[in-house]
Biopython code that builds the backbone (N, CA, C, O; Angstrom):
import numpy as np
from Bio.PDB.StructureBuilder import StructureBuilder

atoms = [
    (1, "MET", "N", (-60.785, 197.863, 56.752)),
    (1, "MET", "CA", (-61.764, 196.883, 56.907)),
    (1, "MET", "C", (-63.514, 197.427, 56.315)),
    (1, "MET", "O", (-64.581, 197.064, 56.809)),
    (2, "GLY", "N", (-63.377, 198.073, 55.514)),
    (2, "GLY", "CA", (-65.005, 199.070, 55.510)),
    (2, "GLY", "C", (-66.029, 197.957, 55.860)),
    (2, "GLY", "O", (-65.874, 197.062, 56.691)),
    (3, "PRO", "N", (-67.200, 198.204, 54.995)),
    (3, "PRO", "CA", (-68.736, 197.420, 55.101)),
    (3, "PRO", "C", (-68.524, 196.328, 54.513)),
    (3, "PRO", "O", (-67.680, 196.223, 53.623)),
    (4, "PRO", "N", (-69.243, 195.380, 54.916)),
    (4, "PRO", "CA", (-69.598, 193.946, 54.073)),
    (4, "PRO", "C", (-70.360, 194.465, 52.908)),
    (4, "PRO", "O", (-71.111, 195.437, 52.830)),
    (5, "GLU", "N", (-69.919, 193.419, 51.847)),
    (5, "GLU", "CA", (-70.923, 193.426, 50.689)),
    (5, "GLU", "C", (-72.428, 193.078, 51.341)),
    (5, "GLU", "O", (-72.564, 192.555, 52.447)),
    (6, "THR", "N", (-73.272, 193.370, 50.667)),
    (6, "THR", "CA", (-74.619, 193.556, 50.991)),
    (6, "THR", "C", (-75.043, 192.193, 51.111)),
    (6, "THR", "O", (-75.914, 192.027, 51.966)),
    (7, "SER", "N", (-74.621, 191.039, 50.412)),
    (7, "SER", "CA", (-74.913, 189.516, 50.526)),
    (7, "SER", "C", (-74.314, 188.814, 51.720)),
    (7, "SER", "O", (-74.676, 187.714, 52.139)),
    (8, "PHE", "N", (-73.333, 189.589, 52.233)),
    (8, "PHE", "CA", (-72.294, 188.932, 53.548)),
    (8, "PHE", "C", (-73.152, 189.668, 54.713)),
    (8, "PHE", "O", (-73.881, 190.642, 54.525)),
    (9, "VAL", "N", (-72.903, 188.955, 56.072)),
    (9, "VAL", "CA", (-72.842, 189.532, 57.424)),
    (9, "VAL", "C", (-71.209, 189.373, 57.721)),
    (9, "VAL", "O", (-70.436, 188.527, 57.271)),
    (10, "LYS", "N", (-70.972, 190.385, 58.557)),
    (10, "LYS", "CA", (-69.703, 190.348, 58.766)),
    (10, "LYS", "C", (-69.653, 190.190, 60.421)),
    (10, "LYS", "O", (-70.364, 190.737, 61.264)),
    (11, "ILE", "N", (-68.477, 189.177, 60.595)),
    (11, "ILE", "CA", (-68.309, 188.577, 62.009)),
    (11, "ILE", "C", (-67.046, 188.727, 62.401)),
    (11, "ILE", "O", (-66.110, 188.079, 61.933)),
    (12, "ASN", "N", (-66.938, 189.727, 63.419)),
    (12, "ASN", "CA", (-65.701, 190.236, 64.055)),
    (12, "ASN", "C", (-65.420, 189.274, 65.328)),
    (12, "ASN", "O", (-66.411, 188.684, 65.759)),
    (13, "PHE", "N", (-64.307, 189.072, 65.914)),
    (13, "PHE", "CA", (-64.382, 188.454, 67.240)),
    (13, "PHE", "C", (-62.990, 188.722, 67.687)),
    (13, "PHE", "O", (-62.075, 189.041, 66.927)),
    (14, "ASP", "N", (-62.881, 188.547, 69.169)),
    (14, "ASP", "CA", (-61.644, 188.751, 69.632)),
    (14, "ASP", "C", (-61.327, 187.544, 69.987)),
    (14, "ASP", "O", (-62.204, 186.798, 70.423)),
    (15, "ALA", "N", (-60.024, 187.128, 69.869)),
    (15, "ALA", "CA", (-59.632, 185.728, 70.511)),
    (15, "ALA", "C", (-59.210, 185.782, 71.690)),
    (15, "ALA", "O", (-58.581, 184.774, 72.012)),
    (16, "SER", "N", (-59.321, 186.717, 72.629)),
    (16, "SER", "CA", (-58.961, 186.779, 73.920)),
    (16, "SER", "C", (-60.651, 186.497, 74.553)),
    (16, "SER", "O", (-60.686, 186.123, 75.725)),
    (17, "PHE", "N", (-61.760, 186.630, 73.963)),
    (17, "PHE", "CA", (-62.971, 186.388, 74.086)),
    (17, "PHE", "C", (-63.082, 185.031, 74.519)),
    (17, "PHE", "O", (-63.416, 184.635, 75.636)),
    (18, "LEU", "N", (-62.707, 184.240, 73.326)),
    (18, "LEU", "CA", (-62.824, 182.677, 73.433)),
    (18, "LEU", "C", (-61.825, 181.934, 74.581)),
    (18, "LEU", "O", (-62.070, 180.884, 75.175)),
    (19, "GLU", "N", (-60.434, 182.931, 74.736)),
    (19, "GLU", "CA", (-59.558, 182.399, 75.817)),
    (19, "GLU", "C", (-60.121, 182.482, 77.297)),
    (19, "GLU", "O", (-59.972, 181.679, 78.218)),
    (20, "ALA", "N", (-60.749, 183.576, 77.265)),
    (20, "ALA", "CA", (-61.283, 183.656, 78.768)),
    (20, "ALA", "C", (-62.350, 183.076, 79.088)),
    (20, "ALA", "O", (-62.544, 183.018, 80.302)),
    (21, "ILE", "N", (-63.315, 182.507, 78.265)),
    (21, "ILE", "CA", (-64.280, 181.856, 78.373)),
    (21, "ILE", "C", (-63.572, 180.125, 78.863)),
    (21, "ILE", "O", (-63.982, 179.416, 79.782)),
    (22, "ARG", "N", (-62.557, 179.862, 78.007)),
    (22, "ARG", "CA", (-62.090, 178.612, 78.027)),
    (22, "ARG", "C", (-61.291, 178.543, 79.732)),
    (22, "ARG", "O", (-61.069, 177.648, 80.548)),
    (23, "CYS", "N", (-61.102, 179.701, 79.675)),
    (23, "CYS", "CA", (-60.001, 179.629, 81.264)),
    (23, "CYS", "C", (-61.004, 179.702, 82.410)),
    (23, "CYS", "O", (-60.725, 179.284, 83.534)),
    (24, "LEU", "N", (-62.109, 180.212, 82.115)),
    (24, "LEU", "CA", (-63.131, 180.230, 83.177)),
    (24, "LEU", "C", (-63.626, 178.820, 83.597)),
    (24, "LEU", "O", (-63.593, 178.437, 84.767)),
    (25, "GLN", "N", (-64.176, 177.932, 82.364)),
    (25, "GLN", "CA", (-64.319, 176.764, 82.140)),
    (25, "GLN", "C", (-63.444, 175.909, 82.942)),
    (25, "GLN", "O", (-63.883, 175.114, 83.773)),
    (26, "GLY", "N", (-62.302, 176.064, 82.707)),
    (26, "GLY", "CA", (-61.010, 175.036, 83.304)),
    (26, "GLY", "C", (-61.037, 175.295, 84.826)),
    (26, "GLY", "O", (-60.847, 174.342, 85.582)),
    (27, "ILE", "N", (-61.213, 176.265, 85.211)),
    (27, "ILE", "CA", (-61.376, 176.880, 86.567)),
    (27, "ILE", "C", (-62.412, 176.247, 87.333)),
    (27, "ILE", "O", (-62.282, 175.814, 88.478)),
    (28, "GLN", "N", (-63.722, 176.215, 86.441)),
    (28, "GLN", "CA", (-64.705, 175.982, 87.276)),
    (28, "GLN", "C", (-64.900, 174.012, 87.031)),
    (28, "GLN", "O", (-65.539, 173.379, 87.872)),
    (29, "MET", "N", (-64.429, 173.481, 86.130)),
    (29, "MET", "CA", (-64.156, 172.034, 86.164)),
    (29, "MET", "C", (-63.061, 171.660, 87.219)),
    (29, "MET", "O", (-63.204, 170.778, 88.065)),
    (30, "ARG", "N", (-62.040, 172.380, 87.074)),
    (30, "ARG", "CA", (-61.253, 172.005, 88.550)),
    (30, "ARG", "C", (-61.750, 172.134, 90.082)),
    (30, "ARG", "O", (-61.440, 171.388, 91.010)),
    (31, "LEU", "N", (-62.335, 172.912, 90.107)),
    (31, "LEU", "CA", (-63.287, 172.992, 91.466)),
    (31, "LEU", "C", (-64.075, 172.010, 91.494)),
    (31, "LEU", "O", (-63.961, 171.190, 92.405)),
    (32, "ASP", "N", (-65.051, 171.862, 90.513)),
    (32, "ASP", "CA", (-66.014, 170.771, 90.580)),
    (32, "ASP", "C", (-65.301, 169.407, 90.970)),
    (32, "ASP", "O", (-65.807, 168.558, 91.703)),
    (33, "LEU", "N", (-64.084, 169.325, 90.387)),
    (33, "LEU", "CA", (-63.270, 168.099, 90.489)),
    (33, "LEU", "C", (-62.656, 167.757, 91.946)),
    (33, "LEU", "O", (-62.402, 166.610, 92.313)),
    (34, "GLY", "N", (-62.458, 168.907, 92.711)),
    (34, "GLY", "CA", (-62.220, 169.061, 94.066)),
    (34, "GLY", "C", (-60.701, 169.187, 94.466)),
    (34, "GLY", "O", (-60.177, 168.895, 95.541)),
    (35, "PHE", "N", (-59.943, 169.870, 92.941)),
    (35, "PHE", "CA", (-58.298, 170.384, 93.109)),
    (35, "PHE", "C", (-58.601, 171.519, 94.160)),
    (35, "PHE", "O", (-59.559, 172.292, 94.157)),
    (36, "ARG", "N", (-57.400, 171.429, 95.199)),
    (36, "ARG", "CA", (-57.622, 172.773, 95.795)),
    (36, "ARG", "C", (-56.334, 173.373, 95.457)),
    (36, "ARG", "O", (-56.217, 174.422, 96.091)),
    (37, "LYS", "N", (-55.175, 173.104, 94.612)),
    (37, "LYS", "CA", (-54.304, 173.891, 94.205)),
    (37, "LYS", "C", (-54.141, 173.918, 92.862)),
    (37, "LYS", "O", (-53.970, 172.828, 92.316)),
    (38, "VAL", "N", (-54.151, 175.005, 92.121)),
    (38, "VAL", "CA", (-54.070, 174.897, 90.455)),
    (38, "VAL", "C", (-53.312, 176.002, 90.070)),
    (38, "VAL", "O", (-53.364, 177.085, 90.652)),
    (39, "GLU", "N", (-52.478, 175.710, 88.923)),
    (39, "GLU", "CA", (-51.897, 176.529, 88.161)),
    (39, "GLU", "C", (-52.668, 176.221, 86.959)),
    (39, "GLU", "O", (-52.976, 175.139, 86.460)),
    (40, "VAL", "N", (-52.919, 177.488, 86.594)),
    (40, "VAL", "CA", (-53.781, 177.827, 85.051)),
    (40, "VAL", "C", (-52.852, 178.588, 84.298)),
    (40, "VAL", "O", (-52.498, 179.744, 84.525)),
    (41, "GLU", "N", (-52.442, 177.738, 83.258)),
    (41, "GLU", "CA", (-51.444, 178.096, 82.088)),
    (41, "GLU", "C", (-52.493, 178.296, 81.023)),
    (41, "GLU", "O", (-53.491, 177.621, 80.769)),
    (42, "GLU", "N", (-51.851, 179.779, 80.266)),
    (42, "GLU", "CA", (-52.608, 180.082, 79.380)),
    (42, "GLU", "C", (-51.713, 180.552, 78.324)),
    (42, "GLU", "O", (-50.513, 180.759, 78.506)),
    (43, "ASP", "N", (-52.279, 180.704, 77.298)),
    (43, "ASP", "CA", (-51.247, 181.267, 75.919)),
    (43, "ASP", "C", (-51.675, 182.510, 75.311)),
    (43, "ASP", "O", (-51.281, 182.944, 74.228)),
    (44, "SER", "N", (-52.679, 183.154, 76.249)),
    (44, "SER", "CA", (-52.985, 184.465, 75.975)),
    (44, "SER", "C", (-52.485, 185.441, 76.974)),
    (44, "SER", "O", (-52.903, 185.498, 78.131)),
    (45, "ILE", "N", (-51.411, 186.338, 76.380)),
    (45, "ILE", "CA", (-51.024, 187.205, 77.607)),
    (45, "ILE", "C", (-51.841, 188.121, 77.836)),
    (45, "ILE", "O", (-51.645, 188.705, 78.902)),
    (46, "ASN", "N", (-52.969, 188.583, 77.029)),
    (46, "ASN", "CA", (-53.713, 189.441, 77.218)),
    (46, "ASN", "C", (-54.873, 189.096, 78.568)),
    (46, "ASN", "O", (-55.301, 189.924, 79.372)),
    (47, "VAL", "N", (-55.234, 187.463, 78.498)),
    (47, "VAL", "CA", (-55.778, 187.275, 79.553)),
    (47, "VAL", "C", (-55.254, 187.030, 80.689)),
    (47, "VAL", "O", (-55.892, 187.249, 81.719)),
    (48, "ILE", "N", (-53.849, 186.474, 80.713)),
    (48, "ILE", "CA", (-53.308, 186.086, 81.925)),
    (48, "ILE", "C", (-53.013, 187.589, 82.904)),
    (48, "ILE", "O", (-53.117, 187.645, 84.130)),
    (49, "LYS", "N", (-52.593, 188.841, 81.902)),
    (49, "LYS", "CA", (-52.476, 190.190, 82.177)),
    (49, "LYS", "C", (-53.605, 190.376, 83.250)),
    (49, "LYS", "O", (-53.412, 190.541, 84.454)),
    (50, "LYS", "N", (-54.948, 190.318, 82.541)),
    (50, "LYS", "CA", (-56.144, 190.960, 83.317)),
    (50, "LYS", "C", (-56.306, 189.827, 84.503)),
    (50, "LYS", "O", (-56.243, 190.219, 85.668)),
    (51, "LEU", "N", (-56.492, 188.580, 84.255)),
    (51, "LEU", "CA", (-56.413, 187.793, 85.742)),
    (51, "LEU", "C", (-55.295, 188.363, 86.984)),
    (51, "LEU", "O", (-55.668, 188.766, 88.086)),
    (52, "GLN", "N", (-54.120, 188.305, 86.612)),
    (52, "GLN", "CA", (-53.273, 188.755, 87.446)),
    (52, "GLN", "C", (-53.397, 190.089, 87.908)),
    (52, "GLN", "O", (-52.885, 190.310, 89.005)),
    (53, "ASN", "N", (-53.960, 191.034, 87.326)),
    (53, "ASN", "CA", (-54.156, 192.606, 87.883)),
    (53, "ASN", "C", (-55.502, 192.651, 88.666)),
    (53, "ASN", "O", (-56.543, 192.110, 88.294)),
    (54, "GLN", "N", (-55.356, 193.263, 89.626)),
    (54, "GLN", "CA", (-56.466, 193.457, 90.624)),
    (54, "GLN", "C", (-56.989, 194.351, 90.345)),
    (54, "GLN", "O", (-57.999, 194.477, 91.038)),
    (55, "LYS", "N", (-56.797, 195.519, 89.296)),
    (55, "LYS", "CA", (-57.982, 196.454, 88.992)),
    (55, "LYS", "C", (-59.069, 196.147, 88.016)),
    (55, "LYS", "O", (-58.966, 195.369, 87.068)),
    (56, "GLU", "N", (-60.017, 196.775, 88.316)),
    (56, "GLU", "CA", (-61.288, 196.632, 87.506)),
    (56, "GLU", "C", (-60.891, 196.444, 86.275)),
    (56, "GLU", "O", (-59.869, 197.036, 85.929)),
    (57, "ASP", "N", (-61.453, 195.749, 85.495)),
    (57, "ASP", "CA", (-61.139, 195.293, 83.938)),
    (57, "ASP", "C", (-62.273, 195.918, 83.178)),
    (57, "ASP", "O", (-63.401, 195.534, 83.486)),
    (58, "MET", "N", (-62.154, 196.801, 82.253)),
    (58, "MET", "CA", (-63.278, 197.385, 81.609)),
    (58, "MET", "C", (-63.250, 196.718, 80.064)),
    (58, "MET", "O", (-64.063, 197.221, 79.288)),
    (59, "SER", "N", (-62.703, 196.023, 79.723)),
    (59, "SER", "CA", (-62.488, 195.454, 78.622)),
    (59, "SER", "C", (-64.049, 194.378, 78.327)),
    (59, "SER", "O", (-64.948, 194.035, 79.094)),
    (60, "MET", "N", (-63.843, 194.154, 77.122)),
    (60, "MET", "CA", (-64.955, 193.309, 76.309)),
    (60, "MET", "C", (-65.247, 192.066, 77.306)),
    (60, "MET", "O", (-66.406, 191.660, 77.377)),
    (61, "ILE", "N", (-64.380, 191.540, 77.967)),
    (61, "ILE", "CA", (-64.288, 190.254, 78.348)),
    (61, "ILE", "C", (-64.319, 190.161, 79.859)),
    (61, "ILE", "O", (-64.217, 189.136, 80.533)),
    (62, "ARG", "N", (-64.478, 191.416, 80.278)),
    (62, "ARG", "CA", (-64.520, 191.671, 81.908)),
    (62, "ARG", "C", (-65.419, 190.878, 82.713)),
    (62, "ARG", "O", (-65.174, 190.696, 83.905)),
    (63, "ASP", "N", (-66.383, 190.419, 82.186)),
    (63, "ASP", "CA", (-67.340, 189.742, 82.913)),
    (63, "ASP", "C", (-66.507, 188.158, 83.049)),
    (63, "ASP", "O", (-66.531, 187.632, 84.161)),
    (64, "TYR", "N", (-66.040, 187.687, 82.307)),
    (64, "TYR", "CA", (-65.518, 186.180, 82.462)),
    (64, "TYR", "C", (-64.279, 186.568, 83.158)),
    (64, "TYR", "O", (-64.177, 185.784, 84.102)),
    (65, "ILE", "N", (-63.472, 187.236, 83.162)),
    (65, "ILE", "CA", (-62.377, 187.725, 84.259)),
    (65, "ILE", "C", (-62.621, 187.992, 85.417)),
    (65, "ILE", "O", (-61.827, 187.757, 86.329)),
    (66, "GLU", "N", (-63.771, 188.533, 85.576)),
    (66, "GLU", "CA", (-64.395, 188.896, 87.169)),
    (66, "GLU", "C", (-64.722, 187.451, 87.409)),
    (66, "GLU", "O", (-64.040, 186.851, 88.241)),
    (67, "ASP", "N", (-65.534, 186.922, 86.877)),
    (67, "ASP", "CA", (-65.748, 185.338, 87.122)),
    (67, "ASP", "C", (-64.518, 184.435, 87.708)),
    (67, "ASP", "O", (-64.352, 183.868, 88.788)),
    (68, "ALA", "N", (-63.847, 184.534, 86.701)),
    (68, "ALA", "CA", (-62.640, 183.628, 86.978)),
    (68, "ALA", "C", (-61.701, 184.002, 87.991)),
    (68, "ALA", "O", (-61.009, 183.188, 88.602)),
    (69, "ARG", "N", (-61.681, 185.374, 88.183)),
    (69, "ARG", "CA", (-60.934, 185.596, 89.861)),
    (69, "ARG", "C", (-61.967, 185.400, 90.909)),
    (69, "ARG", "O", (-61.606, 185.309, 92.083)),
    (70, "ILE", "N", (-63.185, 185.330, 90.594)),
    (70, "ILE", "CA", (-63.880, 185.336, 91.980)),
    (70, "ILE", "C", (-63.809, 183.461, 92.330)),
    (70, "ILE", "O", (-63.418, 182.965, 93.386)),
    (71, "GLU", "N", (-64.334, 182.666, 91.042)),
    (71, "GLU", "CA", (-63.825, 181.408, 90.901)),
    (71, "GLU", "C", (-62.652, 180.848, 91.714)),
    (71, "GLU", "O", (-62.633, 179.958, 92.564)),
    (72, "SER", "N", (-61.577, 181.699, 91.160)),
    (72, "SER", "CA", (-60.092, 181.147, 91.637)),
    (72, "SER", "C", (-59.924, 181.391, 93.181)),
    (72, "SER", "O", (-59.027, 180.748, 93.728)),
    (73, "ARG", "N", (-60.619, 182.174, 93.884)),
    (73, "ARG", "CA", (-60.646, 182.313, 95.383)),
    (73, "ARG", "C", (-60.878, 180.998, 96.182)),
    (73, "ARG", "O", (-60.406, 180.670, 97.271)),
    (74, "ASP", "N", (-61.594, 180.437, 95.487)),
    (74, "ASP", "CA", (-62.136, 179.236, 96.112)),
    (74, "ASP", "C", (-61.130, 178.178, 96.313)),
    (74, "ASP", "O", (-61.231, 177.366, 97.233)),
    (75, "PHE", "N", (-60.075, 178.176, 95.389)),
    (75, "PHE", "CA", (-59.162, 177.176, 95.745)),
    (75, "PHE", "C", (-57.897, 177.446, 96.632)),
    (75, "PHE", "O", (-57.312, 178.514, 96.452)),
    (76, "GLU", "N", (-57.375, 176.473, 97.676)),
    (76, "GLU", "CA", (-56.477, 176.938, 98.686)),
    (76, "GLU", "C", (-55.165, 177.809, 97.513)),
    (76, "GLU", "O", (-54.620, 178.818, 97.961)),
    (77, "GLU", "N", (-54.918, 177.490, 96.594)),
    (77, "GLU", "CA", (-53.945, 178.086, 95.879)),
    (77, "GLU", "C", (-54.130, 178.104, 94.343)),
    (77, "GLU", "O", (-54.386, 177.111, 93.662)),
    (78, "CYS", "N", (-53.971, 179.339, 93.902)),
    (78, "CYS", "CA", (-54.341, 179.601, 92.247)),
    (78, "CYS", "C", (-53.243, 180.499, 91.780)),
    (78, "CYS", "O", (-52.891, 181.558, 92.301)),
    (79, "MET", "N", (-52.715, 179.869, 90.630)),
    (79, "MET", "CA", (-51.805, 180.777, 90.041)),
    (79, "MET", "C", (-51.851, 180.882, 88.421)),
    (79, "MET", "O", (-51.616, 179.898, 87.720)),
    (80, "PHE", "N", (-52.093, 181.833, 88.021)),
    (80, "PHE", "CA", (-52.023, 182.423, 86.427)),
    (80, "PHE", "C", (-50.620, 182.687, 85.983)),
    (80, "PHE", "O", (-49.786, 183.507, 86.367)),
    (81, "ARG", "N", (-50.592, 181.639, 84.948)),
    (81, "ARG", "CA", (-48.869, 181.905, 84.452)),
    (81, "ARG", "C", (-49.254, 181.758, 82.684)),
    (81, "ARG", "O", (-49.968, 180.939, 82.106)),
    (82, "TYR", "N", (-48.452, 182.915, 82.157)),
    (82, "TYR", "CA", (-48.509, 182.709, 80.636)),
    (82, "TYR", "C", (-47.543, 181.497, 80.200)),
    (82, "TYR", "O", (-46.544, 181.132, 80.820)),
    (83, "VAL", "N", (-47.964, 181.036, 79.198)),
    (83, "VAL", "CA", (-47.277, 179.937, 78.375)),
    (83, "VAL", "C", (-47.467, 180.239, 76.866)),
    (83, "VAL", "O", (-48.547, 180.502, 76.338)),
    (84, "GLY", "N", (-46.135, 180.155, 76.182)),
    (84, "GLY", "CA", (-46.434, 180.383, 74.798)),
    (84, "GLY", "C", (-47.150, 179.389, 74.051)),
    (84, "GLY", "O", (-47.206, 178.261, 74.541)),
    (85, "ARG", "N", (-47.785, 179.642, 72.793)),
    (85, "ARG", "CA", (-48.713, 178.657, 72.421)),
    (85, "ARG", "C", (-48.153, 177.527, 72.161)),
    (85, "ARG", "O", (-48.818, 176.498, 72.284)),
    (86, "ASN", "N", (-46.495, 177.471, 71.649)),
    (86, "ASN", "CA", (-45.912, 176.361, 71.241)),
    (86, "ASN", "C", (-45.860, 175.131, 72.696)),
    (86, "ASN", "O", (-45.924, 173.904, 72.620)),
    (87, "ALA", "N", (-45.724, 176.002, 73.954)),
    (87, "ALA", "CA", (-45.646, 175.196, 74.988)),
    (87, "ALA", "C", (-47.088, 174.578, 75.531)),
    (87, "ALA", "O", (-47.343, 173.635, 76.280)),
    (88, "ASN", "N", (-47.878, 175.488, 74.849)),
    (88, "ASN", "CA", (-49.255, 175.094, 75.588)),
    (88, "ASN", "C", (-49.918, 173.716, 74.676)),
    (88, "ASN", "O", (-51.124, 173.718, 74.429)),
    (89, "GLU", "N", (-49.221, 172.803, 74.306)),
    (89, "GLU", "CA", (-49.801, 171.889, 73.471)),
    (89, "GLU", "C", (-50.961, 171.160, 73.987)),
    (89, "GLU", "O", (-51.862, 170.750, 73.255)),
    (90, "THR", "N", (-50.935, 171.034, 75.013)),
    (90, "THR", "CA", (-52.153, 170.203, 75.947)),
    (90, "THR", "C", (-53.465, 170.670, 75.726)),
    (90, "THR", "O", (-54.335, 169.801, 75.674)),
    (91, "ALA", "N", (-53.794, 171.815, 75.589)),
    (91, "ALA", "CA", (-54.782, 172.724, 75.364)),
    (91, "ALA", "C", (-54.996, 172.904, 73.747)),
    (91, "ALA", "O", (-56.140, 173.008, 73.305)),
    (92, "ASN", "N", (-53.978, 172.933, 72.977)),
    (92, "ASN", "CA", (-54.186, 173.147, 71.838)),
    (92, "ASN", "C", (-54.442, 171.828, 70.924)),
    (92, "ASN", "O", (-54.667, 171.945, 69.719)),
]
sb = StructureBuilder()
sb.init_structure("model")
sb.init_model(0)
sb.init_chain("A")
sb.init_seg("    ")
for serial, (resi, resn, name, xyz) in enumerate(atoms, 1):
    if name == "N":
        sb.init_residue(resn, " ", resi, " ")
    sb.init_atom(name, np.array(xyz, "f"), 0.0, 1.0, " ", f" {name:<3s}", serial, name[0])
structure = sb.get_structure()
């Protein structure tokens, strides 16, 4: 993917970044609504693996992953589960 033509600005993004933000916002909303037991379904396997792994995340989305982990501790129970994009029609 070489450099862009001079009249264009090239913008690249990783979908995991947007998925991590969406996941964090969902967790925060459920806390605000007073839910105590939550199952977070996500169609990004990358985000789910990072949320389930207790090791320090060094990726570009680490701040969102860490915030989601911290927020999820406020629930009585919180599970992170991968579901394929087809199964996650509610979110899409």
